[in-house]
N, C-alpha and C positions, 0 to 999 in steps of 0.2 A: 802327647801332642796337643790335646785339647787344653791342657793347662798353659801351654805356650801361647796358643791362640788367644786365650783369655787375658794373658799378660800383655798382649798387644792392643787391647781395647783402650779407647780414649780415657785419660785420667785428668780431671779438671785441676787437681792440685799440681801435678807436674806440668800441665799445659800453661799454668800461670807463672812458672818459674822465670825470674829475671825479666819480667815484663813491666813496662812503665805504669806506675800507679798514681804518681803525684807530681805536679809541677808547681813550684813556689814562684809567685809572681813578684816583680819589683815593688809592688804596692803592699807586700807582706801577706796578701791573700793567696789562695792556692786553688788548684783544680784537682779533683780526685777522679780517677777512672775505675769503674767497677766492671768486671768481666763475667761472662758465663760461657758455658760449653756451646760449641756450634751444634746445630741440629739440621736435619734435612728430612724431607718427605719423599723426594724424588731422587733418582739416580740414573746415570747414563749407562747404556749398554752399547758395545762396539761390535762391528762386523756382523750385522749392519748397525748403523747408528740409530738408536732409539732412546726414548726416555720412559722409564717405568715408575709407577707410583706405589709406595708402600702403604699399608693400612694404618700405620702409626708413625709418629715422628721418631727418628733415630739420631743418636748422638754421633758426632764425628770428632776428629782430632782438631786441636787448636781452639782458640777462644774468640769471642766477639765482644764488642763494647755493649754493656747492658745499661749503664748510667754514666753520665758526666755531671759532676757536682761542683758548683762554684761557691767558695767560701770567702768571707772577708778576713781581715787580720785578727778578728776576735772569734774566729771559728764559727761564725754564724752563716748558715746556709742561705745564699742569695737566690740562686736559681738552680734548677736541675733539669737535665734532659734524659728522657727514657727512650730506649730504642726497642721496637717490636719487629721481629723478623718473620711475621706471619702474613698469610694471605688474607686480604680484605679485613685487616684488624680494625680499622676505624668504624666500619659499618656494623659488624656483629661480634667483634672481639674474638674471632676464630683463633684457635690454637694451632692451626695447620701451618707448619713451617713452610716458608717459601724457598728454603734451601734446596739446591740440587748438587748431589755428590757426583764429581766427574769420573771417579774410578774407585774401585775397592781393591786394596792390595791383596795379593795371593802369596802366602809364604810356603805353601807345600802343595805338590801335585805328584801323582804317580800314574803309571800305566803298565798293564801286563797284557801281553798278547804278541801277535806277529808284527814285525816291521817290514813293510813292503815298499819297494821303489815304484812310485806311480808316475814319475815324470819321464824316465828314459825310454825311448822307443827301441833302442838297440838292445836286444835280448842278451847280448854278450856282456854288457855292462850293467845289467839290472841285478838287483840283489834282493834276497829275502832273509830276514833274521827271525827265526821261529822261536817262540816262547821267551821273548825279551821282557825284562822288567826294568822300568825306568822310574826313578824317584828323584825328586829335587826338593830340598828344604833350604830356605835362605832367610837370614835376618832382614834382608832387603826384599822388597816385593819381587816375585818372579816376573811380574808384568809392570815394570816401572814407567807407567804412562804419564807421570807428572811432567816429564820434560817437554811434552808438546800439548798437553791438555790445559796448561796454564794453572790457575788456582784449583786446588783440589775440591773446594766447595764455594759456590757462588749463590747469592740471594737474588731473587726476582723482584721482591718487594720489601721495603723497609719503611716503617712509620716512626717518625721522630715526634715525641710528645714533650712539650716544655711546661714545667711547673714552677711555682714560686716557692718561697721558704716554707709555706704551709702545705706544700705538696698538692696544691690545687692547680688546675689548668689555667694558665693566664695568657700565654701567647699562642695557644692552639696547637695544631698538628701540621706536619708536613709529610706527605706520602710520596716516596720515591719508587719508581718502577724502572727496573734495569733490564737490558738485553741479556738473555741467558739461554741455556740449552732448551728449556721448555717453552720458549716463545719465538722460535724460529732461527736459532743460532747454533744448531748442531754442527759438529765437524762433518766434512764431506768425505766420501769414500776415496780411497787411493785410485790412481790410474790403473794399476794392476798389481797383483801379487801371485807369484807361482811358487810352489813348494811341493815336497813329498813328505810322507809320514805326518800328515796334518792331524791325524787322530791321536798321536802319541802325547803331545803336549799342547797346552793353550798358550805357550810362550809367544807364538806368532801373533797373538792378539795385542801384544805390546808394541807391534810395529807402528811406525808413523802413519797417521792419516793426514788428510788435508785440513789443517787446523784452522778453525774460525775464531781462535782466541782473541784476535785483535778487534773483533766486533762485539765481544761479550763484555759486560760490565759497564756499558754506556747507559746514561740516564735517558730513558725513553720518555718519561713523564714525571713532572713534579707538580703536585697539587697541594695548595695551602688552604687550611681550614681554620676557622676561629674556634674559640673554646666551646661553642655550641655545636660544633661539627658541621657548620655551614661553610660551603666552599667560598673562598675569596678570590683565588686565581688558580689557573692551570697552565703549565708550560709543557708543550709537546715538542720534542726534538726529532728531527729526521736526519739520518746520516747517509753517507754515500751508498746509494742503492743502484748504481749503474750496473746493469747485467753484464757488461763487458769488463768490469773491474777484476774479475777472476782471470782475465788474460794476462794480468801483471803478476808474474810468478817466476820462481826459480825451479827448474826440474831437477829431481834427484833420483838416482838409482842406487839402492843399497843391497849388498850381499850379506847374508847372515848364515851362520852354521846352526842347524837345528840341534836340539838337545841329544838326539840319538847319535851324534858324533861320539858321545861317550861309549856307545856300543860298537864303535869302530865301523860305522857305516857312513859313507860320504853324503850325508843328507844336508841339502842346502835350500835356501829360499831367496827369491829376489823380490824386492818391493820398489815400485815406481810411484813416486808421489810428488806433490807440489808444495812449495812454501810461498804463500801469497805475500806480495810486496806492495800492494795498493794501499792508499791512505784512506782510512775510514773516517773521513772528515765530517764535521757538522755541516749539513747541507742547508737546513733551514730550521727556524725556531718560531713556533706560534704561541703567543701568550693571550689567554682569554681572562679578562678581569670581570668580576661579578659585583654588582652593588647589592644593597640590602633587599631590593625587590626582585632580584634574580636577573636583572637586565645585564647585558654583556657589552664589553668593548674588546675588539680583537686587534692584536698587533702581530704582524708577521715580518720576520727578518730572514732574508735570503743571503747566502754567502758565496763568494767566488774565490778561487785560489789559483796561483800560478803554478808553473811546472816544478817549482821548488817546494810546493806544498805550503806556501805562505799565503795568509789571507790578504787579498788585494782590494776587495770591496764588500760593502754591506748595503743591501737594499731594504728599505723600510716601507711597509704597506699598512695603512690604518684601516679602521673598520668600514670606511667608505670606499675602500679600494684605491685610495689615493697614495701615490708613491712620492 
């Protein structure tokens, strides 16, 4: 069993199979893409929803872009972009990954013990199955939460570093910060879940939650620095934060058969949850520009939308509060 689990660990060679590596341009130049394995330092836990932090970075499936290289028709490197997926990379070069893993697949689980009906109040219909043994082994995850968690791994901060042909910083850095599980965008608990035999299997943890996936992955902040790591500008985005936005949803009630059905016991669970249908639109954008002395000019853009979610107006406010 341990050999099988080891075989399911991420493999950088297989992860890069059939992935785009080169684009040849009409000018005869080309762009090369270099990849590396995804990493994470944090991971989510469900029921209840929390984020836990590991002591070291861990690798995950899939790859991310490490470098983008631009060449001319003579194979001369013109410029190169390096991507760092670490927390506060610009200030101290930390190696702490900003990645958050949304779920860890489970391929095997087992239970030995009594199976008892905890839901039915009518003693004539209650059941007890003594000395049961339950085992489940699957090539697919026992808890396939990918269908409502969105991306299996998301990054909270990415730094883009641009260099010239001599691999020296020429156009500086851009630091992006994204909405993610660890900065306020965890999934929300379901309305209700009822079941019996909860101790037999963790399969019930694969049930839907009220997903906040539509609010994750948004650019919260974009800061541009020069080659000396001095800030040049910072853009802060604010998205739909109306507390009543969660009232826009579809209600669902699902019925599942628990794994102990294989033990010929009528074990069921019901889950009531919501699918949010609101629009996580860009509400406002604030741009702060810095000069060489540290003086600032601030611009603010506010946006309004119609009932069809189409942008209808933009309001601009300058540093003097003038619109």
